C-alpha beads as a LAMMPS data file, in Angstrom:
LAMMPS data file: protein, C-alpha beads

216 atoms
215 bonds

1 atom types
1 bond types

-500.0 500.0 xlo xhi
-500.0 500.0 ylo yhi
-500.0 500.0 zlo zhi

Masses

1 110.0

Atoms # bond

1 1 1 14.809 -7.670 17.368
2 1 1 12.557 -9.146 14.695
3 1 1 9.587 -6.855 13.969
4 1 1 6.068 -8.236 14.084
5 1 1 3.378 -6.977 11.737
6 1 1 -0.330 -7.754 11.756
7 1 1 -2.342 -8.829 8.741
8 1 1 -5.884 -9.959 8.033
9 1 1 -6.390 -13.564 9.061
10 1 1 -8.068 -13.839 5.661
11 1 1 -7.793 -10.787 3.441
12 1 1 -10.970 -9.593 1.675
13 1 1 -9.061 -9.651 -1.634
14 1 1 -8.170 -13.329 -1.230
15 1 1 -4.442 -12.686 -1.537
16 1 1 -4.235 -10.267 -4.467
17 1 1 -1.868 -8.053 -2.491
18 1 1 -4.193 -5.061 -2.141
19 1 1 -4.356 -5.061 1.663
20 1 1 -1.954 -2.627 3.301
21 1 1 0.164 -5.263 4.990
22 1 1 1.613 -6.038 1.536
23 1 1 3.206 -2.611 1.231
24 1 1 4.801 -3.007 4.663
25 1 1 6.037 -6.480 3.736
26 1 1 7.507 -4.961 0.562
27 1 1 9.378 -2.284 2.518
28 1 1 10.771 -4.910 4.890
29 1 1 11.889 -7.027 1.936
30 1 1 13.546 -4.025 0.251
31 1 1 15.417 -3.369 3.490
32 1 1 16.417 -7.022 3.774
33 1 1 14.740 -7.460 7.154
34 1 1 13.238 -10.616 8.574
35 1 1 9.796 -10.194 10.129
36 1 1 6.966 -12.138 11.691
37 1 1 3.258 -11.877 10.909
38 1 1 0.474 -12.105 13.477
39 1 1 -2.934 -12.842 11.899
40 1 1 -5.919 -10.864 13.139
41 1 1 -9.535 -11.811 12.468
42 1 1 -12.177 -9.172 11.768
43 1 1 -13.684 -9.852 15.179
44 1 1 -10.326 -9.579 16.943
45 1 1 -9.626 -6.244 15.229
46 1 1 -12.396 -4.694 17.327
47 1 1 -11.264 -6.221 20.601
48 1 1 -9.391 -4.204 23.280
49 1 1 -6.115 -6.062 22.733
50 1 1 -5.875 -4.967 19.091
51 1 1 -7.348 -1.519 19.716
52 1 1 -4.522 -0.920 22.171
53 1 1 -2.143 -1.301 19.234
54 1 1 -4.300 0.271 16.510
55 1 1 -6.926 2.651 17.936
56 1 1 -8.987 2.497 14.726
57 1 1 -9.149 -1.295 14.607
58 1 1 -7.344 -1.817 11.306
59 1 1 -4.200 -3.446 9.950
60 1 1 -1.266 -3.367 9.614
61 1 1 0.487 -2.641 12.865
62 1 1 4.204 -2.870 13.580
63 1 1 5.847 -3.902 16.827
64 1 1 9.585 -3.815 17.425
65 1 1 10.537 -4.139 21.081
66 1 1 8.874 -1.259 22.916
67 1 1 7.958 0.526 19.665
68 1 1 4.383 0.104 18.444
69 1 1 3.252 1.789 15.218
70 1 1 0.122 1.849 13.088
71 1 1 -0.651 3.370 9.651
72 1 1 1.232 1.845 6.725
73 1 1 2.807 5.154 5.698
74 1 1 4.234 5.765 9.158
75 1 1 5.516 2.203 9.366
76 1 1 7.228 2.427 5.993
77 1 1 8.730 5.801 6.869
78 1 1 10.158 4.277 10.049
79 1 1 11.648 1.344 8.129
80 1 1 13.040 3.613 5.411
81 1 1 14.521 6.013 7.957
82 1 1 16.450 3.321 9.794
83 1 1 17.557 1.027 6.976
84 1 1 19.273 1.607 3.645
85 1 1 17.588 1.219 0.291
86 1 1 14.357 3.196 0.552
87 1 1 15.410 6.820 1.026
88 1 1 18.310 8.677 -0.624
89 1 1 21.239 9.850 1.488
90 1 1 21.350 13.343 -0.044
91 1 1 19.122 15.675 1.983
92 1 1 17.124 17.278 -0.826
93 1 1 16.561 13.992 -2.655
94 1 1 15.481 12.440 0.630
95 1 1 12.982 15.245 1.217
96 1 1 11.562 14.801 -2.292
97 1 1 11.152 11.057 -1.772
98 1 1 9.259 11.720 1.456
99 1 1 7.077 14.213 -0.409
100 1 1 6.111 11.467 -2.866
101 1 1 5.210 9.215 0.056
102 1 1 2.741 11.842 1.254
103 1 1 1.478 12.460 -2.285
104 1 1 0.711 8.776 -2.775
105 1 1 -1.302 8.518 0.428
106 1 1 -2.884 11.967 0.616
107 1 1 -3.460 12.956 -3.017
108 1 1 -3.615 9.860 -5.211
109 1 1 -5.089 7.202 -2.931
110 1 1 -8.246 8.981 -1.600
111 1 1 -10.177 9.087 -4.909
112 1 1 -9.139 5.486 -5.616
113 1 1 -10.551 4.425 -2.256
114 1 1 -13.742 6.308 -3.123
115 1 1 -14.120 4.001 -6.118
116 1 1 -13.993 0.975 -3.840
117 1 1 -16.547 2.580 -1.523
118 1 1 -18.994 3.370 -4.318
119 1 1 -18.686 -0.065 -5.927
120 1 1 -18.961 -2.189 -2.809
121 1 1 -20.071 -0.248 0.269
122 1 1 -22.589 2.113 -1.341
123 1 1 -23.699 -0.033 -4.281
124 1 1 -27.274 -0.249 -2.978
125 1 1 -27.580 3.440 -2.157
126 1 1 -29.775 5.645 -4.411
127 1 1 -26.921 8.035 -5.162
128 1 1 -24.364 5.370 -6.096
129 1 1 -25.075 5.313 -9.838
130 1 1 -24.867 9.114 -10.126
131 1 1 -21.766 9.344 -7.953
132 1 1 -19.707 6.785 -9.877
133 1 1 -18.881 8.994 -12.913
134 1 1 -17.740 11.801 -10.610
135 1 1 -15.401 9.467 -8.725
136 1 1 -14.002 8.024 -11.949
137 1 1 -13.393 11.516 -13.335
138 1 1 -11.461 12.505 -10.197
139 1 1 -9.291 9.425 -10.500
140 1 1 -8.558 10.084 -14.183
141 1 1 -7.661 13.671 -13.363
142 1 1 -5.102 12.535 -10.792
143 1 1 -3.730 9.878 -13.133
144 1 1 -3.280 12.393 -15.940
145 1 1 -1.355 14.668 -13.586
146 1 1 0.801 11.816 -12.303
147 1 1 1.476 10.479 -15.802
148 1 1 2.567 13.935 -16.938
149 1 1 4.947 14.236 -14.005
150 1 1 6.409 10.759 -14.460
151 1 1 6.898 11.206 -18.197
152 1 1 9.294 8.624 -19.601
153 1 1 11.516 8.211 -16.521
154 1 1 11.749 4.937 -14.642
155 1 1 10.950 6.217 -11.131
156 1 1 9.453 9.406 -9.734
157 1 1 12.696 11.090 -8.671
158 1 1 15.906 9.336 -9.618
159 1 1 16.355 5.923 -8.044
160 1 1 13.564 3.796 -6.619
161 1 1 12.475 5.012 -3.184
162 1 1 9.778 4.614 -0.558
163 1 1 7.842 7.200 -2.560
164 1 1 7.678 4.800 -5.500
165 1 1 6.860 1.884 -3.222
166 1 1 3.801 3.651 -1.862
167 1 1 2.752 5.112 -5.207
168 1 1 2.904 1.717 -6.921
169 1 1 1.026 0.150 -4.000
170 1 1 -1.714 2.745 -4.334
171 1 1 -1.983 2.380 -8.112
172 1 1 -2.215 -1.403 -7.827
173 1 1 -5.671 -0.892 -6.345
174 1 1 -6.805 0.232 -9.806
175 1 1 -5.773 -2.920 -11.656
176 1 1 -9.127 -4.698 -11.169
177 1 1 -10.968 -1.682 -12.642
178 1 1 -8.921 -1.579 -15.851
179 1 1 -8.450 2.190 -15.487
180 1 1 -4.689 1.866 -15.229
181 1 1 -4.585 0.524 -18.782
182 1 1 -5.745 3.936 -20.018
183 1 1 -2.333 5.303 -18.991
184 1 1 0.384 3.097 -20.529
185 1 1 3.209 4.989 -18.827
186 1 1 1.694 4.435 -15.403
187 1 1 0.878 0.812 -16.189
188 1 1 4.532 0.267 -17.118
189 1 1 5.609 2.063 -13.939
190 1 1 3.475 -0.260 -11.820
191 1 1 4.809 -3.276 -13.721
192 1 1 8.372 -2.190 -12.895
193 1 1 7.426 -2.056 -9.230
194 1 1 5.824 -5.501 -9.373
195 1 1 8.928 -6.894 -11.081
196 1 1 11.230 -5.938 -8.225
197 1 1 12.462 -9.047 -6.401
198 1 1 11.495 -7.555 -3.029
199 1 1 7.915 -7.041 -4.215
200 1 1 7.797 -10.561 -5.599
201 1 1 8.881 -11.948 -2.234
202 1 1 6.367 -9.791 -0.348
203 1 1 3.511 -10.731 -2.666
204 1 1 4.351 -14.438 -2.495
205 1 1 4.500 -14.308 1.297
206 1 1 1.121 -12.636 1.674
207 1 1 -0.464 -14.930 -0.941
208 1 1 0.802 -18.001 0.895
209 1 1 -0.503 -16.508 4.127
210 1 1 -3.976 -16.001 2.653
211 1 1 -4.242 -19.340 0.891
212 1 1 -2.840 -21.556 3.642
213 1 1 -5.277 -24.052 5.102
214 1 1 -6.458 -23.099 8.601
215 1 1 -4.889 -25.171 11.331
216 1 1 -6.544 -26.605 14.392

Bonds

1 1 1 2
2 1 2 3
3 1 3 4
4 1 4 5
5 1 5 6
6 1 6 7
7 1 7 8
8 1 8 9
9 1 9 10
10 1 10 11
11 1 11 12
12 1 12 13
13 1 13 14
14 1 14 15
15 1 15 16
16 1 16 17
17 1 17 18
18 1 18 19
19 1 19 20
20 1 20 21
21 1 21 22
22 1 22 23
23 1 23 24
24 1 24 25
25 1 25 26
26 1 26 27
27 1 27 28
28 1 28 29
29 1 29 30
30 1 30 31
31 1 31 32
32 1 32 33
33 1 33 34
34 1 34 35
35 1 35 36
36 1 36 37
37 1 37 38
38 1 38 39
39 1 39 40
40 1 40 41
41 1 41 42
42 1 42 43
43 1 43 44
44 1 44 45
45 1 45 46
46 1 46 47
47 1 47 48
48 1 48 49
49 1 49 50
50 1 50 51
51 1 51 52
52 1 52 53
53 1 53 54
54 1 54 55
55 1 55 56
56 1 56 57
57 1 57 58
58 1 58 59
59 1 59 60
60 1 60 61
61 1 61 62
62 1 62 63
63 1 63 64
64 1 64 65
65 1 65 66
66 1 66 67
67 1 67 68
68 1 68 69
69 1 69 70
70 1 70 71
71 1 71 72
72 1 72 73
73 1 73 74
74 1 74 75
75 1 75 76
76 1 76 77
77 1 77 78
78 1 78 79
79 1 79 80
80 1 80 81
81 1 81 82
82 1 82 83
83 1 83 84
84 1 84 85
85 1 85 86
86 1 86 87
87 1 87 88
88 1 88 89
89 1 89 90
90 1 90 91
91 1 91 92
92 1 92 93
93 1 93 94
94 1 94 95
95 1 95 96
96 1 96 97
97 1 97 98
98 1 98 99
99 1 99 100
100 1 100 101
101 1 101 102
102 1 102 103
103 1 103 104
104 1 104 105
105 1 105 106
106 1 106 107
107 1 107 108
108 1 108 109
109 1 109 110
110 1 110 111
111 1 111 112
112 1 112 113
113 1 113 114
114 1 114 115
115 1 115 116
116 1 116 117
117 1 117 118
118 1 118 119
119 1 119 120
120 1 120 121
121 1 121 122
122 1 122 123
123 1 123 124
124 1 124 125
125 1 125 126
126 1 126 127
127 1 127 128
128 1 128 129
129 1 129 130
130 1 130 131
131 1 131 132
132 1 132 133
133 1 133 134
134 1 134 135
135 1 135 136
136 1 136 137
137 1 137 138
138 1 138 139
139 1 139 140
140 1 140 141
141 1 141 142
142 1 142 143
143 1 143 144
144 1 144 145
145 1 145 146
146 1 146 147
147 1 147 148
148 1 148 149
149 1 149 150
150 1 150 151
151 1 151 152
152 1 152 153
153 1 153 154
154 1 154 155
155 1 155 156
156 1 156 157
157 1 157 158
158 1 158 159
159 1 159 160
160 1 160 161
161 1 161 162
162 1 162 163
163 1 163 164
164 1 164 165
165 1 165 166
166 1 166 167
167 1 167 168
168 1 168 169
169 1 169 170
170 1 170 171
171 1 171 172
172 1 172 173
173 1 173 174
174 1 174 175
175 1 175 176
176 1 176 177
177 1 177 178
178 1 178 179
179 1 179 180
180 1 180 181
181 1 181 182
182 1 182 183
183 1 183 184
184 1 184 185
185 1 185 186
186 1 186 187
187 1 187 188
188 1 188 189
189 1 189 190
190 1 190 191
191 1 191 192
192 1 192 193
193 1 193 194
194 1 194 195
195 1 195 196
196 1 196 197
197 1 197 198
198 1 198 199
199 1 199 200
200 1 200 201
201 1 201 202
202 1 202 203
203 1 203 204
204 1 204 205
205 1 205 206
206 1 206 207
207 1 207 208
208 1 208 209
209 1 209 210
210 1 210 211
211 1 211 212
212 1 212 213
213 1 213 214
214 1 214 215
215 1 215 216
């Protein structure tokens, strides 16, 4: 059964691939799976029909027969667990790859999302100017730690895995800020992720989705 994912009817980033449906598309492309996309407007995201699928009114969601999932990490874990190419077969290597999935979402992404909040959501608040250096320092601290762990290897733990997919997806959010350029090893790591054919297909698909002329 062909899975169906939801995506913004028009993404706030205009198709730069920063919305979380792109990482799910990437996982599906790595697994060689066909999928369908159901667009959701910002208004529809708050309606009962969508809230029944995603209780927090966000995207993406994933529907496959009777299975309904939300949260990009959970969706990617499901895909990786049931299809080859995203998690190693060896038990310990598999556990380490899953650990990196959690690290990307729970340790590296939160301070990066804080940067977006300070720049756009809280820009007019009196504390925004004072808070920005603290947020930037926290991001740099995490990037230094990650760069030290990555070193000169190609991927985080052996072959490319769902851990790398999520970590690259998270780090891509920093490209507009220029902060990633301060860490050449991490910038090269992200570039390797972007160069993967599956990522290229996923990015092209979401860009076409966001730049298509509305019908009707």
